[in-house]
Biopython code that builds the backbone (N, CA, C, O; Angstrom):
import numpy as np
from Bio.PDB.StructureBuilder import StructureBuilder

atoms = [
    (1, "MET", "N", (0.812, -1.200, 0.000)),
    (1, "MET", "CA", (0.000, 0.000, 0.000)),
    (1, "MET", "C", (0.855, 1.264, 0.000)),
    (1, "MET", "O", (0.537, 2.227, -0.697)),
    (2, "GLY", "N", (1.929, 1.267, 0.771)),
    (2, "GLY", "CA", (2.761, 2.458, 0.877)),
    (2, "GLY", "C", (3.395, 2.821, -0.452)),
    (2, "GLY", "O", (3.586, 4.001, -0.745)),
    (3, "GLY", "N", (3.728, 1.813, -1.267)),
    (3, "GLY", "CA", (4.336, 2.065, -2.571)),
    (3, "GLY", "C", (3.382, 2.766, -3.523)),
    (3, "GLY", "O", (3.787, 3.628, -4.302)),
    (4, "GLN", "N", (2.103, 2.388, -3.452)),
    (4, "GLN", "CA", (1.102, 3.018, -4.314)),
    (4, "GLN", "C", (0.922, 4.483, -3.952)),
    (4, "GLN", "O", (0.821, 5.332, -4.837)),
    (5, "ARG", "N", (0.880, 4.783, -2.671)),
    (5, "ARG", "CA", (0.714, 6.175, -2.243)),
    (5, "ARG", "C", (1.896, 7.025, -2.680)),
    (5, "ARG", "O", (1.717, 8.157, -3.129)),
    (6, "ALA", "N", (3.078, 6.496, -2.553)),
    (6, "ALA", "CA", (4.273, 7.243, -2.953)),
    (6, "ALA", "C", (4.259, 7.487, -4.462)),
    (6, "ALA", "O", (4.584, 8.581, -4.923)),
    (7, "HIS", "N", (3.880, 6.464, -5.224)),
    (7, "HIS", "CA", (3.810, 6.614, -6.682)),
    (7, "HIS", "C", (2.735, 7.631, -7.070)),
    (7, "HIS", "O", (2.954, 8.456, -7.957)),
    (8, "SER", "N", (1.570, 7.576, -6.406)),
    (8, "SER", "CA", (0.482, 8.499, -6.681)),
    (8, "SER", "C", (0.895, 9.932, -6.351)),
    (8, "SER", "O", (0.605, 10.850, -7.117)),
    (9, "ALA", "N", (1.559, 10.128, -5.237)),
    (9, "ALA", "CA", (2.009, 11.468, -4.859)),
    (9, "ALA", "C", (3.061, 11.965, -5.838)),
    (9, "ALA", "O", (3.109, 13.159, -6.132)),
    (10, "LEU", "N", (3.898, 11.081, -6.344)),
    (10, "LEU", "CA", (4.953, 11.474, -7.273)),
    (10, "LEU", "C", (4.377, 11.998, -8.582)),
    (10, "LEU", "O", (4.770, 13.068, -9.045)),
    (11, "TRP", "N", (3.449, 11.256, -9.181)),
    (11, "TRP", "CA", (2.924, 11.721, -10.468)),
    (11, "TRP", "C", (2.006, 12.921, -10.311)),
    (11, "TRP", "O", (1.905, 13.746, -11.219)),
    (12, "ARG", "N", (1.334, 13.031, -9.169)),
    (12, "ARG", "CA", (0.497, 14.207, -8.949)),
    (12, "ARG", "C", (1.348, 15.459, -8.793)),
    (12, "ARG", "O", (0.995, 16.524, -9.300)),
    (13, "GLY", "N", (2.453, 15.332, -8.102)),
    (13, "GLY", "CA", (3.360, 16.466, -7.963)),
    (13, "GLY", "C", (3.934, 16.884, -9.305)),
    (13, "GLY", "O", (4.045, 18.073, -9.601)),
    (14, "THR", "N", (4.296, 15.899, -10.113)),
    (14, "THR", "CA", (4.818, 16.179, -11.452)),
    (14, "THR", "C", (3.747, 16.854, -12.306)),
    (14, "THR", "O", (4.031, 17.803, -13.036)),
    (15, "LEU", "N", (2.522, 16.360, -12.209)),
    (15, "LEU", "CA", (1.423, 16.940, -12.971)),
    (15, "LEU", "C", (1.179, 18.394, -12.555)),
    (15, "LEU", "O", (0.999, 19.263, -13.408)),
    (16, "ARG", "N", (1.174, 18.653, -11.252)),
    (16, "ARG", "CA", (0.969, 20.023, -10.773)),
    (16, "ARG", "C", (2.064, 20.949, -11.287)),
    (16, "ARG", "O", (1.785, 22.064, -11.727)),
    (17, "ARG", "N", (3.298, 20.490, -11.233)),
    (17, "ARG", "CA", (4.421, 21.310, -11.683)),
    (17, "ARG", "C", (4.316, 21.602, -13.182)),
    (17, "ARG", "O", (4.529, 22.736, -13.612)),
    (18, "GLU", "N", (3.990, 20.588, -13.968)),
    (18, "GLU", "CA", (3.863, 20.784, -15.418)),
    (18, "GLU", "C", (2.709, 21.725, -15.749)),
    (18, "GLU", "O", (2.837, 22.575, -16.630)),
    (19, "LEU", "N", (1.588, 21.583, -15.055)),
    (19, "LEU", "CA", (0.461, 22.482, -15.297)),
    (19, "LEU", "C", (0.799, 23.916, -14.907)),
    (19, "LEU", "O", (0.412, 24.855, -15.603)),
    (20, "ALA", "N", (1.511, 24.090, -13.812)),
    (20, "ALA", "CA", (1.910, 25.429, -13.392)),
    (20, "ALA", "C", (2.832, 26.064, -14.431)),
    (20, "ALA", "O", (2.677, 27.239, -14.762)),
    (21, "VAL", "N", (3.783, 25.298, -14.941)),
    (21, "VAL", "CA", (4.699, 25.812, -15.962)),
    (21, "VAL", "C", (3.924, 26.180, -17.222)),
    (21, "VAL", "O", (4.171, 27.232, -17.812)),
    (22, "LEU", "N", (2.993, 25.333, -17.640)),
    (22, "LEU", "CA", (2.209, 25.614, -18.843)),
    (22, "LEU", "C", (1.335, 26.859, -18.669)),
    (22, "LEU", "O", (1.200, 27.657, -19.596)),
    (23, "LEU", "N", (0.746, 27.025, -17.490)),
    (23, "LEU", "CA", (-0.071, 28.217, -17.246)),
    (23, "LEU", "C", (0.770, 29.486, -17.259)),
    (23, "LEU", "O", (0.324, 30.514, -17.769)),
    (24, "VAL", "N", (1.963, 29.432, -16.714)),
    (24, "VAL", "CA", (2.853, 30.596, -16.743)),
    (24, "VAL", "C", (3.252, 30.911, -18.186)),
    (24, "VAL", "O", (3.253, 32.074, -18.589)),
    (25, "LEU", "N", (3.588, 29.887, -18.955)),
    (25, "LEU", "CA", (3.955, 30.105, -20.363)),
    (25, "LEU", "C", (2.781, 30.675, -21.163)),
    (25, "LEU", "O", (2.969, 31.544, -22.015)),
    (26, "LYS", "N", (1.582, 30.187, -20.887)),
    (26, "LYS", "CA", (0.405, 30.695, -21.575)),
    (26, "LYS", "C", (0.179, 32.165, -21.225)),
    (26, "LYS", "O", (-0.133, 32.969, -22.103)),
    (27, "GLY", "N", (0.332, 32.519, -19.959)),
    (27, "GLY", "CA", (0.192, 33.909, -19.551)),
    (27, "GLY", "C", (1.220, 34.801, -20.224)),
    (27, "GLY", "O", (0.895, 35.908, -20.653)),
    (28, "LEU", "N", (2.460, 34.331, -20.321)),
    (28, "LEU", "CA", (3.499, 35.106, -21.006)),
    (28, "LEU", "C", (3.187, 35.259, -22.492)),
    (28, "LEU", "O", (3.402, 36.329, -23.063)),
    (29, "ALA", "N", (2.688, 34.211, -23.114)),
    (29, "ALA", "CA", (2.334, 34.287, -24.533)),
    (29, "ALA", "C", (1.191, 35.281, -24.757)),
    (29, "ALA", "O", (1.220, 36.059, -25.710)),
    (30, "LEU", "N", (0.190, 35.253, -23.878)),
    (30, "LEU", "CA", (-0.917, 36.205, -24.010)),
    (30, "LEU", "C", (-0.443, 37.636, -23.794)),
    (30, "LEU", "O", (-0.881, 38.545, -24.499)),
    (31, "ALA", "N", (0.440, 37.844, -22.836)),
    (31, "ALA", "CA", (0.979, 39.184, -22.596)),
    (31, "ALA", "C", (1.771, 39.664, -23.804)),
    (31, "ALA", "O", (1.668, 40.832, -24.181)),
    (32, "LEU", "N", (2.553, 38.792, -24.413)),
    (32, "LEU", "CA", (3.320, 39.160, -25.602)),
    (32, "LEU", "C", (2.398, 39.514, -26.766)),
    (32, "LEU", "O", (2.629, 40.501, -27.464)),
    (33, "LEU", "N", (1.358, 38.715, -26.977)),
    (33, "LEU", "CA", (0.407, 39.022, -28.047)),
    (33, "LEU", "C", (-0.287, 40.356, -27.803)),
    (33, "LEU", "O", (-0.501, 41.129, -28.737)),
    (34, "TRP", "N", (-0.641, 40.627, -26.542)),
    (34, "TRP", "CA", (-1.290, 41.895, -26.229)),
    (34, "TRP", "C", (-0.345, 43.052, -26.530)),
    (34, "TRP", "O", (-0.761, 44.054, -27.112)),
    (35, "LEU", "N", (0.921, 42.925, -26.140)),
    (35, "LEU", "CA", (1.883, 43.994, -26.395)),
    (35, "LEU", "C", (2.089, 44.218, -27.889)),
    (35, "LEU", "O", (2.230, 45.355, -28.340)),
    (36, "LEU", "N", (2.106, 43.130, -28.651)),
    (36, "LEU", "CA", (2.362, 43.254, -30.084)),
    (36, "LEU", "C", (1.178, 43.814, -30.859)),
    (36, "LEU", "O", (1.371, 44.563, -31.816)),
    (37, "PHE", "N", (-0.048, 43.465, -30.465)),
    (37, "PHE", "CA", (-1.191, 43.804, -31.290)),
    (37, "PHE", "C", (-2.187, 44.772, -30.661)),
    (37, "PHE", "O", (-2.933, 45.422, -31.394)),
    (38, "PHE", "N", (-2.229, 44.896, -29.344)),
    (38, "PHE", "CA", (-3.281, 45.683, -28.721)),
    (38, "PHE", "C", (-2.781, 46.792, -27.819)),
    (38, "PHE", "O", (-3.595, 47.446, -27.167)),
    (39, "SER", "N", (-1.499, 47.034, -27.750)),
    (39, "SER", "CA", (-1.006, 48.099, -26.888)),
    (39, "SER", "C", (-1.443, 49.445, -27.466)),
    (39, "SER", "O", (-1.744, 49.549, -28.655)),
    (40, "GLY", "N", (-1.474, 50.465, -26.625)),
    (40, "GLY", "CA", (-2.061, 51.755, -26.973)),
    (40, "GLY", "C", (-1.507, 52.420, -28.221)),
    (40, "GLY", "O", (-2.280, 52.968, -29.007)),
    (41, "ASP", "N", (-0.201, 52.393, -28.431)),
    (41, "ASP", "CA", (0.360, 53.120, -29.569)),
    (41, "ASP", "C", (0.146, 52.409, -30.895)),
    (41, "ASP", "O", (0.400, 52.998, -31.946)),
    (42, "ARG", "N", (-0.301, 51.195, -30.883)),
    (42, "ARG", "CA", (-0.520, 50.455, -32.133)),
    (42, "ARG", "C", (-1.984, 50.418, -32.544)),
    (42, "ARG", "O", (-2.311, 49.871, -33.597)),
    (43, "GLN", "N", (-2.854, 50.977, -31.752)),
    (43, "GLN", "CA", (-4.268, 50.963, -32.090)),
    (43, "GLN", "C", (-4.561, 52.047, -33.122)),
    (43, "GLN", "O", (-4.085, 53.174, -32.986)),
    (44, "PRO", "N", (-5.334, 51.721, -34.142)),
    (44, "PRO", "CA", (-5.704, 52.735, -35.117)),
    (44, "PRO", "C", (-6.683, 53.726, -34.486)),
    (44, "PRO", "O", (-7.373, 53.386, -33.525)),
    (45, "PRO", "N", (-6.746, 54.930, -35.009)),
    (45, "PRO", "CA", (-7.696, 55.898, -34.459)),
    (45, "PRO", "C", (-9.132, 55.409, -34.642)),
    (45, "PRO", "O", (-9.479, 54.817, -35.664)),
    (46, "ALA", "N", (-9.948, 55.669, -33.637)),
    (46, "ALA", "CA", (-11.337, 55.217, -33.680)),
    (46, "ALA", "C", (-12.231, 56.368, -34.100)),
    (46, "ALA", "O", (-11.880, 57.535, -33.930)),
    (47, "GLY", "N", (-13.366, 56.039, -34.639)),
    (47, "GLY", "CA", (-14.330, 57.043, -35.055)),
    (47, "GLY", "C", (-14.782, 56.770, -36.476)),
    (47, "GLY", "O", (-14.182, 55.969, -37.193)),
    (48, "ALA", "N", (-15.837, 57.440, -36.865)),
    (48, "ALA", "CA", (-16.406, 57.198, -38.190)),
    (48, "ALA", "C", (-15.466, 57.668, -39.301)),
    (48, "ALA", "O", (-15.280, 56.968, -40.296)),
    (49, "GLY", "N", (-14.883, 58.834, -39.135)),
    (49, "GLY", "CA", (-14.010, 59.392, -40.174)),
    (49, "GLY", "C", (-12.782, 58.548, -40.439)),
    (49, "GLY", "O", (-12.566, 58.121, -41.573)),
    (50, "PRO", "N", (-11.956, 58.290, -39.407)),
    (50, "PRO", "CA", (-10.758, 57.478, -39.648)),
    (50, "PRO", "C", (-11.071, 56.057, -40.102)),
    (50, "PRO", "O", (-10.338, 55.489, -40.911)),
    (51, "THR", "N", (-12.152, 55.480, -39.587)),
    (51, "THR", "CA", (-12.498, 54.116, -39.979)),
    (51, "THR", "C", (-12.914, 54.062, -41.442)),
    (51, "THR", "O", (-12.472, 53.178, -42.175)),
    (52, "SER", "N", (-13.751, 54.986, -41.873)),
    (52, "SER", "CA", (-14.173, 54.972, -43.280)),
    (52, "SER", "C", (-13.002, 55.286, -44.200)),
    (52, "SER", "O", (-12.922, 54.753, -45.306)),
    (53, "ALA", "N", (-12.093, 56.149, -43.751)),
    (53, "ALA", "CA", (-10.922, 56.445, -44.573)),
    (53, "ALA", "C", (-10.039, 55.202, -44.691)),
    (53, "ALA", "O", (-9.509, 54.914, -45.764)),
    (54, "ARG", "N", (-9.885, 54.477, -43.602)),
    (54, "ARG", "CA", (-9.050, 53.274, -43.621)),
    (54, "ARG", "C", (-9.649, 52.196, -44.517)),
    (54, "ARG", "O", (-8.914, 51.443, -45.155)),
    (55, "LEU", "N", (-10.974, 52.116, -44.570)),
    (55, "LEU", "CA", (-11.645, 51.120, -45.398)),
    (55, "LEU", "C", (-11.883, 51.613, -46.827)),
    (55, "LEU", "O", (-12.388, 50.862, -47.661)),
    (56, "GLY", "N", (-11.532, 52.839, -47.109)),
    (56, "GLY", "CA", (-11.736, 53.385, -48.453)),
    (56, "GLY", "C", (-13.180, 53.725, -48.727)),
    (56, "GLY", "O", (-13.623, 53.639, -49.873)),
    (57, "LEU", "N", (-13.924, 54.108, -47.716)),
    (57, "LEU", "CA", (-15.340, 54.415, -47.869)),
    (57, "LEU", "C", (-15.603, 55.903, -47.659)),
    (57, "LEU", "O", (-16.602, 56.282, -47.048)),
    (58, "GLU", "N", (-14.727, 56.722, -48.155)),
    (58, "GLU", "CA", (-14.885, 58.158, -47.971)),
    (58, "GLU", "C", (-16.206, 58.623, -48.567)),
    (58, "GLU", "O", (-16.566, 58.261, -49.687)),
    (59, "GLN", "N", (-16.903, 59.414, -47.809)),
    (59, "GLN", "CA", (-18.149, 59.998, -48.289)),
    (59, "GLN", "C", (-17.807, 61.145, -49.242)),
    (59, "GLN", "O", (-16.891, 61.918, -48.962)),
    (60, "PRO", "N", (-18.516, 61.270, -50.348)),
    (60, "PRO", "CA", (-18.250, 62.407, -51.235)),
    (60, "PRO", "C", (-18.653, 63.701, -50.546)),
    (60, "PRO", "O", (-19.528, 63.725, -49.680)),
    (61, "ALA", "N", (-17.996, 64.762, -50.952)),
    (61, "ALA", "CA", (-18.301, 66.072, -50.364)),
    (61, "ALA", "C", (-19.735, 66.455, -50.738)),
    (61, "ALA", "O", (-20.179, 66.174, -51.851)),
    (62, "PRO", "N", (-20.455, 67.090, -49.823)),
    (62, "PRO", "CA", (-21.819, 67.497, -50.159)),
    (62, "PRO", "C", (-21.814, 68.551, -51.251)),
    (62, "PRO", "O", (-20.869, 69.332, -51.353)),
    (63, "PRO", "N", (-22.858, 68.583, -52.068)),
    (63, "PRO", "CA", (-22.908, 69.581, -53.149)),
    (63, "PRO", "C", (-22.974, 70.978, -52.559)),
    (63, "PRO", "O", (-23.483, 71.174, -51.455)),
    (64, "PRO", "N", (-22.458, 71.943, -53.298)),
    (64, "PRO", "CA", (-22.484, 73.324, -52.785)),
    (64, "PRO", "C", (-23.935, 73.798, -52.636)),
    (64, "PRO", "O", (-24.819, 73.423, -53.405)),
    (65, "ALA", "N", (-24.136, 74.620, -51.635)),
    (65, "ALA", "CA", (-25.486, 75.143, -51.379)),
    (65, "ALA", "C", (-25.891, 76.049, -52.532)),
    (65, "ALA", "O", (-25.075, 76.798, -53.070)),
    (66, "ALA", "N", (-27.170, 75.966, -52.901)),
    (66, "ALA", "CA", (-27.677, 76.820, -53.998)),
    (66, "ALA", "C", (-27.743, 78.268, -53.509)),
    (66, "ALA", "O", (-28.123, 78.537, -52.369)),
    (67, "ARG", "N", (-27.362, 79.201, -54.400)),
    (67, "ARG", "CA", (-27.422, 80.612, -54.063)),
    (67, "ARG", "C", (-28.846, 81.113, -54.224)),
    (67, "ARG", "O", (-29.550, 80.763, -55.171)),
    (68, "SER", "N", (-29.235, 81.915, -53.301)),
    (68, "SER", "CA", (-30.580, 82.484, -53.436)),
    (68, "SER", "C", (-30.504, 83.735, -54.317)),
    (68, "SER", "O", (-29.519, 84.472, -54.276)),
    (69, "ARG", "N", (-31.555, 83.970, -55.116)),
    (69, "ARG", "CA", (-31.592, 85.131, -56.006)),
    (69, "ARG", "C", (-32.320, 86.260, -55.312)),
    (69, "ARG", "O", (-33.550, 86.271, -55.256)),
    (70, "ASP", "N", (-31.589, 87.186, -54.796)),
    (70, "ASP", "CA", (-32.207, 88.340, -54.157)),
    (70, "ASP", "C", (-32.145, 89.545, -55.026)),
    (70, "ASP", "O", (-32.623, 90.612, -54.638)),
]
sb = StructureBuilder()
sb.init_structure("model")
sb.init_model(0)
sb.init_chain("A")
sb.init_seg("    ")
for serial, (resi, resn, name, xyz) in enumerate(atoms, 1):
    if name == "N":
        sb.init_residue(resn, " ", resi, " ")
    sb.init_atom(name, np.array(xyz, "f"), 0.0, 1.0, " ", f" {name:<3s}", serial, name[0])
structure = sb.get_structure()
């Protein structure tokens, strides 16, 4: 019985250590992706004007107002 408990504790400890290492690596990978793609200086300007310009959907200029005949 004692051998089984020791073996069970051994693989559980190994499993915990491997999971902890993987979670730390995953957190570092997510932080790196955030820095590369979502950090403040890399975000495009928001708003209707900059977005439509970026997509090539510029609205044509409105026609000139008609002059009144006085």
